[in-house]
MIKEMAR-713124 format. One record per residue (C-alpha): y, x, z; residue number from 0. Coordinates in nm, 3 decimals. Layout:
BEGIN
<pt><py>Y</py><px>X</px><pz>Z</pz><k>NUM</k></pt>
...
end
This chain:
BEGIN
<pt><py>0.000</py><px>0.000</px><pz>0.000</pz><k>0</k></pt>
<pt><py>0.342</py><px>0.146</px><pz>-0.091</pz><k>1</k></pt>
<pt><py>0.605</py><px>0.213</px><pz>0.170</pz><k>2</k></pt>
<pt><py>0.870</py><px>-0.052</px><pz>0.229</pz><k>3</k></pt>
<pt><py>1.210</py><px>0.067</px><pz>0.120</pz><k>4</k></pt>
<pt><py>1.536</py><px>0.001</px><pz>0.296</pz><k>5</k></pt>
<pt><py>1.788</py><px>-0.205</px><pz>0.101</pz><k>6</k></pt>
<pt><py>2.077</py><px>0.041</px><pz>0.091</pz><k>7</k></pt>
<pt><py>2.357</py><px>-0.213</px><pz>0.041</pz><k>8</k></pt>
<pt><py>2.242</py><px>-0.394</px><pz>0.356</pz><k>9</k></pt>
<pt><py>2.203</py><px>-0.068</px><pz>0.549</pz><k>10</k></pt>
<pt><py>2.565</py><px>0.021</px><pz>0.478</pz><k>11</k></pt>
<pt><py>2.697</py><px>-0.311</px><pz>0.608</pz><k>12</k></pt>
<pt><py>2.483</py><px>-0.380</px><pz>0.915</pz><k>13</k></pt>
<pt><py>2.371</py><px>-0.187</px><pz>1.217</pz><k>14</k></pt>
<pt><py>2.100</py><px>-0.273</px><pz>1.465</pz><k>15</k></pt>
<pt><py>2.150</py><px>-0.245</px><pz>1.840</pz><k>16</k></pt>
<pt><py>1.879</py><px>-0.153</px><pz>2.090</pz><k>17</k></pt>
<pt><py>1.818</py><px>-0.520</px><pz>2.165</pz><k>18</k></pt>
<pt><py>1.763</py><px>-0.592</px><pz>1.792</pz><k>19</k></pt>
<pt><py>2.102</py><px>-0.757</px><pz>1.741</pz><k>20</k></pt>
<pt><py>2.250</py><px>-0.719</px><pz>1.395</pz><k>21</k></pt>
<pt><py>2.620</py><px>-0.634</px><pz>1.385</pz><k>22</k></pt>
<pt><py>2.852</py><px>-0.627</px><pz>1.085</pz><k>23</k></pt>
<pt><py>3.220</py><px>-0.569</px><pz>1.032</pz><k>24</k></pt>
<pt><py>3.442</py><px>-0.870</px><pz>0.977</pz><k>25</k></pt>
<pt><py>3.547</py><px>-0.916</px><pz>0.617</pz><k>26</k></pt>
<pt><py>3.896</py><px>-0.936</px><pz>0.471</pz><k>27</k></pt>
<pt><py>4.058</py><px>-0.627</px><pz>0.621</pz><k>28</k></pt>
<pt><py>4.173</py><px>-0.437</px><pz>0.313</pz><k>29</k></pt>
<pt><py>4.511</py><px>-0.597</px><pz>0.244</pz><k>30</k></pt>
<pt><py>4.730</py><px>-0.901</px><pz>0.318</pz><k>31</k></pt>
<pt><py>4.696</py><px>-0.839</px><pz>0.691</pz><k>32</k></pt>
<pt><py>5.066</py><px>-0.855</px><pz>0.769</pz><k>33</k></pt>
<pt><py>5.072</py><px>-1.232</px><pz>0.733</pz><k>34</k></pt>
<pt><py>4.787</py><px>-1.284</px><pz>0.979</pz><k>35</k></pt>
<pt><py>4.868</py><px>-1.354</px><pz>1.344</pz><k>36</k></pt>
<pt><py>4.804</py><px>-1.071</px><pz>1.587</pz><k>37</k></pt>
<pt><py>4.508</py><px>-1.252</px><pz>1.737</pz><k>38</k></pt>
<pt><py>4.334</py><px>-1.265</px><pz>1.398</pz><k>39</k></pt>
<pt><py>4.404</py><px>-0.897</px><pz>1.331</pz><k>40</k></pt>
<pt><py>4.262</py><px>-0.796</px><pz>1.668</pz><k>41</k></pt>
<pt><py>3.950</py><px>-1.007</px><pz>1.617</pz><k>42</k></pt>
<pt><py>3.886</py><px>-0.838</px><pz>1.282</pz><k>43</k></pt>
<pt><py>3.854</py><px>-0.502</px><pz>1.459</pz><k>44</k></pt>
<pt><py>3.541</py><px>-0.587</px><pz>1.653</pz><k>45</k></pt>
<pt><py>3.202</py><px>-0.637</px><pz>1.490</pz><k>46</k></pt>
<pt><py>3.045</py><px>-0.980</px><pz>1.465</pz><k>47</k></pt>
<pt><py>2.687</py><px>-1.053</px><pz>1.571</pz><k>48</k></pt>
<pt><py>2.462</py><px>-1.246</px><pz>1.334</pz><k>49</k></pt>
<pt><py>2.264</py><px>-1.546</px><pz>1.446</pz><k>50</k></pt>
<pt><py>1.891</py><px>-1.555</px><pz>1.499</pz><k>51</k></pt>
<pt><py>1.850</py><px>-1.750</px><pz>1.173</pz><k>52</k></pt>
<pt><py>1.957</py><px>-1.447</px><pz>0.967</pz><k>53</k></pt>
<pt><py>1.725</py><px>-1.211</px><pz>1.151</pz><k>54</k></pt>
<pt><py>1.418</py><px>-1.263</px><pz>0.931</pz><k>55</k></pt>
<pt><py>1.606</py><px>-1.177</px><pz>0.611</pz><k>56</k></pt>
<pt><py>1.766</py><px>-0.871</px><pz>0.770</pz><k>57</k></pt>
<pt><py>1.433</py><px>-0.743</px><pz>0.902</pz><k>58</k></pt>
<pt><py>1.291</py><px>-0.752</px><pz>0.548</pz><k>59</k></pt>
<pt><py>1.595</py><px>-0.570</px><pz>0.408</pz><k>60</k></pt>
<pt><py>1.596</py><px>-0.313</px><pz>0.692</pz><k>61</k></pt>
<pt><py>1.230</py><px>-0.241</px><pz>0.772</pz><k>62</k></pt>
<pt><py>1.303</py><px>0.088</px><pz>0.950</pz><k>63</k></pt>
<pt><py>1.606</py><px>-0.036</px><pz>1.142</pz><k>64</k></pt>
end
């Protein structure tokens, strides 16, 4: 049986914590940030955790994560 390969586009966007949580950066940070309120800008800095429903798809894409 061949080895399972990591999906590189997914590996660049997500990281796995020790407790198997999947974290990703919030989208929409490149430009047009001046018009956002400060609260929105601050919330974009911290990573967002993905729900349990997405976990199966991410485990297939990141078999060694």
